[in-house]
N, C-alpha and C positions, 0 to 999 in steps of 0.2 A: 476539452481544455484549451485555455488561450497562451498559447504561447511568452512563456517571458523569455528573453535572451541569458543566454546559456557560453560560458569560452569555447568557442571551439576544442582549448586544449585540453577540459576533458572528453570531448568522442574520440580525440586521439592516442590518447589515455587508454580513454577500455577501449580502441584496438589493438595496442602496444601491449596489453598485458592479454586477450584474447588469441592472437599472435604467436603469445608465449609459451599458448597450451595447445599448438599443431602440429601434428609428427611431421616431418618432412615429407614434398612431394604432394601436401596440401588442401582441399577448397572449401571455403564457407559463404554459405547462401545463407544472406535471407532478406525475407518480403514483409513490402508493411501487410495489414491485417487492411480485411475488404468493409467497404460500409457495408454495413448489413440492410434487409428489406423494416418494414413496417408491417406494412396493408397498400391496400389501391398499389401508387405507386411515391411513400413516404420513405423512403431512409432515415438511417440513424444518421445522427450527427459520427465520421469517421473519428474510432480515437487506433493515436498509431500503437504497430506494433510495440510491447517495454525491446525487449532484444536490439531491437533495428532501431527505436531512437539511443538506447546506451549507448548504441555502436557511433551513431549521427546527429543525434541533435535535429533529425528530421521530422513532421507535421504532417508530408504531404501524403495520402493517399498510392496506388503503385510504384513505392520505390522499390529499388532493392538492391542491396552493396552486396557487390563480389569479393570477397579479402582469397589473394592466392600469394599464401606470401614471398613464395621458391618461385615461379616465374620464370622464364628467360628474360621476356621486358618487362623493367620496371619497371616503369608507363602504368601497368594490368595489374599490378599488386594492391593498388585500392581501386575497383571503381564507383561510380557509385551513376546508378541508373534515376535519373526522374522524367514525366511526362512536361510532353513537349509542349508546349504554353501553345496556340493561337490564336484570330478570334472571334470564335466561339465561345470556348472554354472563360474566356478575361468574362461575357456580357451570361452566363448563368451561371457560371460557380467564383465570378471571380482572379486574383492575383494570383498565379503560379509559379513557380523559382525561379528562373533563370539557370543557369550553364553555373555566375558570376554569385548566384547568390547563395547556389545549397554546396557550396565548396567554401562561401566563410565560413555558413552557419557551423561544418562539422570539420573545417579539417581537409576534405580528401580534392585534390586536387584536377584529376580525372574523370569526373561528370559526367554522364554522356544521357542523349537523351535517350529512353523506353522500346525504343523502334528498333537499335542498337543491338539489344540484350543479348535475341539467338546465336550471332555469330562471335561477339565476346566469348559468349557460355560454353559454346561450343567446342571450337580453336582452346581454353584452355581445358575442357571436361577430355580433351586427344588430348595434352601433354600432363596432364597432374590423375594420380590416382586412388588416392583418402579424400574424399566428400562426404560435408558436415553438414546438418538439413538442417532445420530444426522443428520442432513443434511442445506443446507447451504439456510441458511436464508435474506443473503446479500438481503434488499429489490430492489436494480435494477440489479439485478442476475434476466433472460434469462438460463433456467434449463431444457433443449433439448434432451441431453444426460443421459439415466437413470446412474447414479455410485452408487462403491463398496457400498456403503449406502444404496441406496436405493434399492437396493438388500435384504440383512443385516436388512431391516425392516424388508420388503415383506418377508421374511424368517424368523423371527424372528417369527413376529405373526401369520408366521400360522401354529406354532414349537409348543407357548406356548401360545397359544389364551385369559389367565385369566389369565394375566399377568398389572397392572397398567403400562399405555407410557409413557413419557416424553417426553420435546422438550430437549435437551441438546443443541440448539439455544442461547435459550436465557438465558442461565447462563454462553457459554464461552464471548457472547459478551459481556456480563458485565463487564468480568474477562479483558479481551484483550484488552479494549479502555482504559482501564488504565493503566499503563506500569510501572513497576519494572524499574529500576536505570540500569542494566541489558541491559535491554530495547531501555535505551534514551540511554546511549555506544555506542547501535550496529546500532542502525538508526541515531547517530553526524557521525561514520564510514562512511554508508552509506555517509550524508550528506557533510563530507571535501572530502572523493574520488569523489562526483558528479562539487563539488567546483576544482577538482584539473582537470578533466575536460573542461568545460569550460573556464578556463583561462588557459586555451592550445588554443578554440577555439579564443577562444580572440584575440591572435597572426596568430588566421593563418587564414578569413575569409578575403575573397577581392575580387571585382569582375571579373564576369567568372566563378567566382567556380560553384560545381554544390552541391544544398544539397546535397545532394548521399554522396560527396568527405567528409561534413563537420560530416554529421552522424557511417563517419568512421571516422572521429576523436575520436570522441563521446568512440564507443568500445575499436577501442582499446587501449587507457588508462582505461576505466573501464573494460577491458581483463585481462590486463595484473596486474591486480592486484585484480585477483579472484572473481571482480567483472561480473555484468551484468546490463538492461539496465531493469530495475522496472517496464516498458512497453515501447510498444511500440513508441520510440522517434518521435515528428514534429519537424521539419526542416523544416519552412514554411516563404519565404521571399514573397518581395509583395504580391501583395491582395491573399497568398494564409493565411498571415496576419489572416487571414478573415473569413477560415473553422474551426471547433471551434478543429478537432480532424485531421486537419491535415495529412497525416500520409507515404502518395504518395514519395515524398522525392528525391526529381528527378528530380527539374527545376532549370535551373540554376538562379545564385544575382546578380540583380540587378545593378550596381552602379544608389543609389540615394535612394534603396528601403530599407526596412530597414524586417529586419532576426528576425521569432520569434524562439526561442529552449524550447523547454516542454523537454526536456531529463532528465533523473536523475539516478540513479547507484542506484543499490541494492547488501547488498552485506550479507552473508553469512543468508538469507532470511529476512533482514530488507529491508526495505526500505523508500530512502527517495522523495522525490518531487523539483523540480526546473522548474520556466521558465524568463526563462530575455530578452530580445526582446531587439537587435543590432543594428546601422549601417551597412550595408556595407561595406561604401564607410569609412571606421570609423568614423565618424562624422556624427551629427547625423542634418540635414535640420529647419528651423527655425519656421515651424508647428508642426512636429515630435517632439521635442524637448517640445515645449508646449505640448503637449498632452502625451510623457513622463510625464512627470513632474509632471500633474493631476494626472496620475498613479499612484506613483513613492509616493504621498499626502496618495492619501485611499487607501495604503498596510498601510504604514506608521500605519495611525491611526486604524489600522485594524486593525494589529498587534500587540497593546496598549486595543481590549478591549475584545483578550480571554484572559477569564478572568473568574477564578469561578465560578459558578451558574446563565448564560447566557445558552442562547441551540442556537443551529444550525441559529434559524432561525434564533433569533435573533441576529446574527452577520449576516445573510447575507440581516434586514430589513435597520443597517448602512451601510453596506456597496451601496445599491442600495437610503440608502437616501446623507453620500454622493458625492460621483458613478452625482448621477443629478443634488446638489449647480456648479459641477466643468463643465460637460456639458453646464451647464446659465453662467459658464466662458469661455468657448472655441468657443460658438457663437451657440452652437451644441442644447441644448435647450429656450427656455426662461421662465422666471416666472411663465404665464400663464398656460404652459405645464403644471408643475407641479401642480398648479390650481386645473384643468382640469378633473386631472388623475382621477381615481379611484384606490384605493388597490387590486385589483388582476391583471390591467394592468399600473404599473408604467407607465411613458412618455421616464424613464431610461434604460425599456426592450429592446431598442432600438438598444439600446448602449453596452449596457451591460446587458446578457441574462442565465444568468450561475449561482452556486452559488460562496459564494467568498472562505468556509473552508470544508474538509471534513475532517473523519479518518485519521490515516496512521501507518503504522505498519508491524506485517510476509504482509499483502495484503498492495495495494496503492490505494484501496476505502478499509480503513480496515472497518472489526464491528462493531457495534455501535445501539444502540436501540432509537431507533424518538423518539425523543422526550425527549429526559435525558439531564438535566442539566451541563454546563461543568463541569467536578474534575479537580486535579492537577493532575498530571500526562497521562492526554492524550496530545497526541501529534497529532497534526492540518496541516492543510498547512492554507494560507493564498494566495488568486489571485485572484484580482483584477484586474482586466480591459475594454479599449473600442476600440471599433469595427464602425474605419470606411468605409464601403463597399461603399465610394462615393467622399471615397481620396482616396482607395483602396489601408489605410492602418490599421493596430491593431496595441497595446499595450497592452501586457500582464506578471504583475509580481508574482514572486509567492518564497515564502519562506517556509519552514517545521520550527517551533513550535513547542512547550512544554509547556505547563500551566501549573502554579504556584502556591501552594499558596501565592507568593508574585510575583505577576505575571510574563507574558508572556519570555521564553526567545527563542532567533530566535538560529536556529539550523543550520543555513546556513550564520550570521551574518556577512561573513569574503569573503563571495566573494561577488565580485565590486557590484553592486548594482548604486550609482550612475552615469547619465554621466560621467565629469568630470575624474571618477574612466575606467568608457570599454571607452572614444574615450583615453585618457591614453595608455592603456594596449595595444588599439586595434595600435596607433602607432607607439610604444615605439620601432619598429625596421626602 
């Protein structure tokens, strides 16, 4: 992800919020992500640890943040460690941050070179008692590769076995799920870029095109504005509509088919999430329009349902109830099916089998504490769908929404979603 300037006040605020949650005599340590290898001498691009970025705004590899709010020396209460630039690094990898640049980005006054970390860390460990170390605790994560954080935890506990160790992740989850206005503005910018890409695609799609060509249109629009795909794009035509995480994106879009576009931009480390389902020929057929408008009604109801005090489970159950009613009206289910269903196996799961919302921010499936009640400042997706495998098409719609004390605010309200809007833009030329 290319850097997009964000105010240092954002990262200062985030650190202040974390410090308020730490008990006396605490030390928190956060590490940058590793640069992962591919094959031979290849390597993936660096993707910063989201928690470290949240607290510093620094993209650079091998960065370490120490927070020790009650240490005796006030100059050591916030310390940022970065790689020291040298001629070889500059030749091979390009510019590395100076201390002054890192301080300006993060708002941290005490910036040191990475080589200074061991003695400073030992000094703080000898003074303090509670140690907060980080790990990836997203409930859907499959952690199969040892991370820099994991190595640091092991090494730290070996050298300092008598300290009290704590999980930093639950605190970070509590903080990150509630977005500040700075963050909401950043997600809005990513959402606006997503809208530009979608509107451009509406004018481009026609029968005979390959899904890959459509992916390329999105890529061009995102990259030229310093953005990137927020997640692997789903460009799914025809029966591919029904594959939830379809990423093959190499089939021909045929006349009469629907094209499901689950594609969104990330910009400056903040993500958006959008899904639209459009007719390849520029006009929905009767049955397609019936199903589309049913999903749109569910979508409208679910956006309105994003209010403080509810849980993600509440949203899912409400969506299943709305979807079941629409499925009855579409002739997909009978009232007798709903009467016979059990809570664990709702009849509607045949046509709608995934959740309706997830948190979004620095990660597309952003962190949160399971079962927590929604609060103002949460940014959620709303993505109802109806999948008709027997009819070779499905419809999914999705926007990114911020919860406020006065109700939900749709960050993608300006992106076409009504049937008439989509058909008009597709047939403008």
